[in-house]
N, C-alpha and C positions, 0 to 999 in steps of 0.2 A: 588435141589441145596444144597450146603454145609450149614448146620445149624450153628447158632451162637455157637462159642466155638470150632467148628471142624476145623481142618486144611484141606486145600484143596489139594486133591490128584492130582499129576501132573506127566506126563512123558514129558521130553524135548527131542525132536528129532532134532538133530543139525548137520549141515554140518560145523563143528566147524573150520576147517582149510581153508574154502573157502575164507573168507574175514577176517575182523578185528572186527566185531561187535557181532558175536555169543558169543565170550568170555565174553563180558559184560553181556549178557542175562543169560548165565549159572551161572556166579558168583552171579548175583542179585537173581536168583531163589534159589540158595543154601544158601544164607544169609538171606532169608526172613522167619521168624518164622512161618508164617501162611501157607506156602506152604510145603506140604509133598511130596518131590521129590521121587517118587517111582522108578525112573530110568532115566538115560541119555542114549539115543540111538544115536550111530554114524551113520550119513547119508552120502551118496555119494553126489558129486556135479558135475557129468558128467566127461568128459575126456579132456576138454579144458585145464585145469590147472594141471591136474595130471592123470596118468593112474591107480592110486590106491587111489582115493579120499576118499573112506569110511575109509580105513586104516589110512589115514592122519588125518581124523576127530577123529578117535579113539585115536590116539597118542596125539592130542591136548587136548581132554577131560582128558586123564590121566595126562597130564602136569598140567592142571588147578587144578585138584584135589590135586596133589602134592603140588602146590604152596599155595593152600588154607589151607592145613593141618587141615581139619575139625576133630572134635572129634567123628565122626560117619562114618560108611561105606555108600557109595552111590553106588547102583547097576549101572553097565555100561554094555550095550549090543551092539553088532555090528548089524547094519541094513543091508539092501540090498547093494550089491556092484555095482549095476547098475539099470537102469530103468526097468519097466515092459516090457516084450517082446510083449505083446498084452493085450487087455482088460479083458481076462479071466484067465490069467496065473499069479499067484502070484510069487514073489521072496521070498521064505521062508527064515527066518533069526531069530536069537535070539531076535532081536528088535521087529519084528512083533509078535512073540510069547509072549513077555513081554506085549505088548499092549493088546493082547487077554486075557491073564491071569488077568491083572489089570481091564479090562472092566468087567470081570465076578466075580471079588472079592466080597465077601459077606460083603457089607458095604452100608450104606445109603448115602454116600457122592458121589458127581459127580466126575468123572474122567475127567480132562482136559489134552488133548494131544496136546502139542504145537509143531508146525512144523516150523522150522527156515530155511528150505530148501525145497526140493521136497517132494511130498506126497507119495512116493513109499511105505514106510513101513505101512502107514495107509491103502492104497489101498490093499496091500498084506494081511494085517490082515483081511480086509473085505472079500477078496476072499477066504482066508483060513477058515474063520468062519463068515458067513453072519449074524449069530445071535447076534453079537455085536452091530448091528444096533438097537437092542431093549434094550440095556443097557443104563445107565445114563452116557453117554460119550459125551463130546463136543470136536470138532476139532477146534483148533485155527491155522490159516495158515497165515504166512507172505509170501505173494506171489501174483502174477498176477497184471495186471493193473486194474484200475477201469473201469468197462465195459462201463460206459456212458461218460467218460471223453475223450477228444482228447489226442492223444499221445503227450507228451511234447517234445520240441526240445532236441536233443542229446540222446533221450531215444529209445532203440531198440523196434521194433514192438512187440516182445515177451519178457515178463519179465523173468529174469534169473531163479528164482526158478521154475517157470512154465516150462521153456524150458527144464529143466533137467528131467522132466517126465510128459509130457502132458497127456499121457494115464492114469497115476495114478490120476491126477487131475480130469479127467472125471469120473473115477470110484468113487471117493469120492463125487464129486458134485452130482452124480446120486443116492447116497445112501440116507438112511433116517436119518443119523446122523446129528445133528445140526452142522453147520459150521459158524465160525466167521472168516471172511477174513479181513486182513489188507493189502490193495493194495499199490502199489508203490507210488501213489499220497499222501498217508498218511505216510508210513514208511520213505520216503525220508525226511520228515520234522522233524524227531527226530535227529536234527543235534546238534553237540557240537564242539567247537573250541579247537585247541591245547592249547590255553592259559588257558582255564578252566580245561582241563584235566591235564596239567602240574601242576597247582596249587592245584587241589582238589583230584586227583586220584594217580598221580605218587608218592607222598610221603607216600602212605598208604601201607607199607610193601612190601613183595616180589610180591604179587599178583597185587598191585597197579602199581608198577614199570613195571611189565610185560605187563599189559593191555595197558599202554600208549606206551611203547617201540614198541610192536608188531603192534600197530595202525600206528605209525610213519613209521615203516618199510614197512608195506603193501602199504601205500599211496605213499611212495618214489619209490616203485617197480612198481606199476600199474598205476600211474597217470603221464602223460607226462608234464602237466602244473603245475604252482605253486598252492599249496593247503595247507590250514591250518585248515581244519575241517574234520569231518567225520559224516555220519549219522549212529547212533546206531539203525538201522532200525529193528533189530530183537527183541529189548527190549520191544516193545508194547505187544508181546505175553505173556511175564511174567507179565507185568503191568495189563493185562486183567484178569489173574488168581488172582492177588492180589486184583484188584479193577475193576470189570466188568463195573462200571459206568464211567471209565476213558476215554471211547470212545463214540462218538456219532455214532450210527449205523442207517443204512436204510435197509429195507428188500427188496431184489432183487430176481428176478427169477434166479434159479441156471443156470449157463452158460454151454454150450457145447463148448469145445475148438477144433478148427481145428488143423491140423498138423503143420501149420505155426504159431500157437499161437493166431490167430484171434478168435473172440468170436461170436457164434451164439446165439442171444437172442430171436429167433423167436419160441421157444418151447412153444406151447400152453399148459397151465396147469402145467407148470414146478413148482417144489417145490421151496420154498424160502430159501435163505441163508442170513445171516447178513453181511453187508459190512460196514467197518468203514469209516466214512466220515471225521472225525477229531479225534485228540488224544490230551490228556492233557500232553504234553511233559514235561513241567516244573515240574509237580508233579513226573513224572516218573524218571527224571534225579536226582532230589533232593533226592528221596527215595533211589535210587541206590547208589549215592555218599555217603550219610550218613551211609548206611549199610557197605560199604567198609571201611570207616573210623572207624566205631565202631568195625569191625572185627580186623583191624590193632591194635586198642587200646587194645582189649582183648588179643592179642598176645604179648602185652608188648611194642607196639610202632613199628615204621618202622624198618625193618631189611634189 
């Protein structure tokens, strides 16, 4: 694990244009002094909303970096454009190669690879180079339902991030890499209202205004009923890199996912993964909002 005084190495794998919450997680990671973001990887998010979803994610990442106007370069790599075709065939990409290279980097610090969408690029990296299983690498995944919870009303049988590459999820779950999963029952609770976002984020420079405007726009486009809140469900992945104690975990047998997204928990002797049971949402949001405000102040105030 990262020693005192070391920055935590991280790769953020994001389907950034899928919804309106990845943007907040990306900004939070980049504005956190203790996170050494070694790269942002553009992830696909299936074909339901776009036929070029990975490219859409890449364009959104580039826009966020432009709005942030950081004083340093942040590596960006394209990930896979689609899901794995089968459990043994990787989808090679610069993003998967970035994960492999960072996993083998000569350093004593843990590499945290945070997935805010499907696990395609992690599975591809494992299939391209199985030896990364023996490196000090932790996979953090925002995805899947909790295996032991009933499905909530109005919630689909298969969780969205899982649905976009069930095969990849099985490859990662079967590997030896430590996995910290934040399931839907937890990430949906990281909710924030329009009123708070309008008061605390929107005034904070170009990036603050964009974060709030695009969230309003996404909700207006994709929700049929009245709504004035949004779950920033991808942000716990960044929070866990900053503060691994910000979640309460249980150790569960690694699942095997069927084609319909259902979970087989009958695997005798299955290895264990950590599943978040709860998350310190208020700490997470306060830390994020203050860092966005600090960044805007450093830029000379709202623009």
